[in-house]
C-alpha positions as CSV (number, residue, x, y, z in Angstrom):
1,M,-5.5,-6.2,-15.9
2,R,-8.1,-4.2,-14.1
3,N,-11.0,-6.2,-15.6
4,Y,-9.4,-9.6,-15.0
5,P,-7.0,-9.2,-12.0
6,D,-6.9,-12.9,-11.3
7,S,-6.2,-14.1,-14.8
8,Y,-3.0,-16.0,-15.7
9,S,-0.5,-14.6,-18.2
10,Y,-1.4,-17.2,-20.7
11,E,-5.1,-16.3,-20.5
12,R,-4.2,-12.6,-21.0
13,A,-2.1,-13.6,-24.0
14,I,-4.9,-15.5,-25.6
15,R,-7.4,-12.7,-25.0
16,L,-5.1,-10.1,-26.4
17,G,-3.6,-12.2,-29.2
18,V,0.0,-11.9,-28.1
19,S,2.6,-14.2,-26.7
20,V,3.0,-15.1,-23.1
21,S,6.5,-13.7,-23.0
22,G,5.1,-10.5,-24.4
23,I,2.7,-10.3,-21.5
24,K,5.6,-10.9,-19.1
25,H,7.7,-8.2,-20.6
26,A,4.8,-5.7,-20.7
27,K,4.0,-6.4,-17.0
28,K,7.6,-5.9,-16.1
29,R,7.8,-2.6,-18.1
30,I,4.8,-1.1,-16.3
31,E,5.9,-2.7,-13.0
32,A,2.7,-4.5,-12.5
33,T,3.8,-7.4,-10.4
34,Y,2.5,-8.8,-7.2
35,K,3.3,-11.6,-4.9
36,K,0.7,-14.0,-3.5
37,T,0.5,-14.1,0.3
38,L,1.4,-17.3,2.1
39,N,-1.6,-17.0,4.4
40,H,-5.2,-16.8,3.5
41,P,-6.8,-13.5,4.6
42,K,-9.6,-15.4,6.5
43,E,-7.1,-17.8,8.2
44,D,-7.6,-18.3,11.9
45,P,-4.2,-19.1,13.5
46,E,-5.8,-20.6,16.6
47,K,-7.9,-23.0,14.5
48,N,-4.8,-24.0,12.5
49,L,-2.8,-24.7,15.7
50,R,-5.6,-27.0,17.0
51,F,-5.7,-28.8,13.7
52,S,-1.9,-29.2,13.6
53,K,-2.0,-30.7,17.1
54,K,-4.7,-33.2,16.1
55,L,-2.5,-34.3,13.2
56,K,0.5,-34.9,15.4
57,N,-1.5,-37.1,17.8
């Protein structure tokens, strides 16, 4: 997971020659889960507000 942090479980399964459910169980066993953030790290809230106002008009 260190070499390919953004890869999907099915991609890891193919690369390692195991099932997707095996990847899921292994990740749970080592507690290697993460949640994606809802906001982009480079997001500009002020810019988004201006854009939203333009859409409403």
